[in-house]
Each structure stands twice: as C-alpha cells, then as structure tokens.
N, C-alpha and C positions, 0 to 999 in steps of 0.2 A: 238560328239558335235563340232560344228564349232567354230572358233575364234570369229566370229561375234556374235554368241549366247552367248558365255562366256562374251564378252565385254558388251552386252546388259544386261545380268544378273548382271553385276557389276555396271550398271548404267552409262556406258560410251557409247557415240555415236559411233557405229562401222563404220559409214560413214565419220567420221571426219578424216581429213588428219593426218597421223601418226605424222607429225611434230608438230601438234597442241596439242598433248597429251604429257604432261610432265611426266617424271618418277614419280614425286611426286603425280600427279593426279592418275596415275595408281596404285601406292602403296596404296594411300588413299582409292581408290575404292575396292581394294582387302581386305584391313583391315576392311572396313565397312561390307563386305560380310562375312568375317571370324568371326568378333566380332560385331554383331549388337548391337545397343544401348540397354541397359537393361531397362526393364519396371520400371518406378519410383514407381509404386504402388506395395505394398507388396502383395504377394499371400497368400490367406487364403483358407483352405480346410475344408469342412464340416466333421463332426466326422467320418463317415464311410470311406470316401476317405483318411482322415488323418491316420486312423488306417491301412488301406491297404498300404498306403505309407510307414509306419513304419513296416508293416508285423505283426501286432498284432490285437487283437479283439478290438472293440470299448470300451468295459469295461476295458480292460487293458490300453488302451490309456488314459481313464479318470483317472485311478489310477495313471499312470505315471505323468499326468499333476498335480494331487493333491499333489503328493509327490515331485515334482520337481519345482524349480524356473525357469528352463530353458525353458520349454514349455509354449509359450504364447497362451492363450485361451480367446476368447470372447464369452460370452453367447448369444445364439440365443434368439430371442424374441418369446414368446408364444411357438408354436410347432416347430419353426425353430431350426435346430440343432446347437450346438455350433460349432465354427470355430477355427481352429488352424493355426498359422502362420508357413508357410513352412520353413522359415529360422530357426525358433526355433526348429522345428522337426529335421532339419539337424544338428543343434548344439547339440541337445540331443543325436542323434544317434552317432555323432562323440565322444562325451564325454563318452558314454557307451563303444564304441569301444576302446578308450584309456584306460579306467578303466579295461576292460577285458584283453587287451594286457599287462598292467602293472602287473596284478595279475598272469598272466601265466608265 
C-alpha cells in the first residue's frame, strides 16, 4: 500500500504540499480512521439474532429478559419479532460473567 493510498484513506489530499499538512491535521485524520464516530442510534436486534448474539435459544433469551431488569426489550407489533437492545445484551453478558467469576 502506497503512502498516497494511506493518505487518501485518511481523508488527506496526497497531492498537497507536505508543508501544508500540519502534524495536528495528520493526527486528527489518523484518529478519525482509528475511532470513527459512533452511531447515535441504538442498535436493536430481532429475537433470533439477539439469541444468537448471546449464544442461547430464542426461548432462553425470552426467559432471561423476563427474569432480568438489565435486558431491554421492545415488543414487535403483530407478527413482527420483539427486539432487544444490543448494549443491554452486552451489559447482561458482562454481569453474568462477573457473577460467574465471583462464584468460582
């Protein structure tokens, strides 16, 4: 991969004179590439995908959600599946891992 390609990927004009690029601009371009802005919209997964995400069956996920205040669920309308907030699934998994580690 050439330097021009890397600069272009970083959003920096590779044809610009080197003196016109400040170190700050280059560092900011690299930072944008390494840490893209997060999506402000929360991610929701339908039941089957959420269950797969946790590594359990859909029935087990429903049971976990009914027994836990951690997992956020919104009901689907009609035949649409329920949806689960990914960040709440992550929090639930982390809490379970901590509880398991503490018990061991």
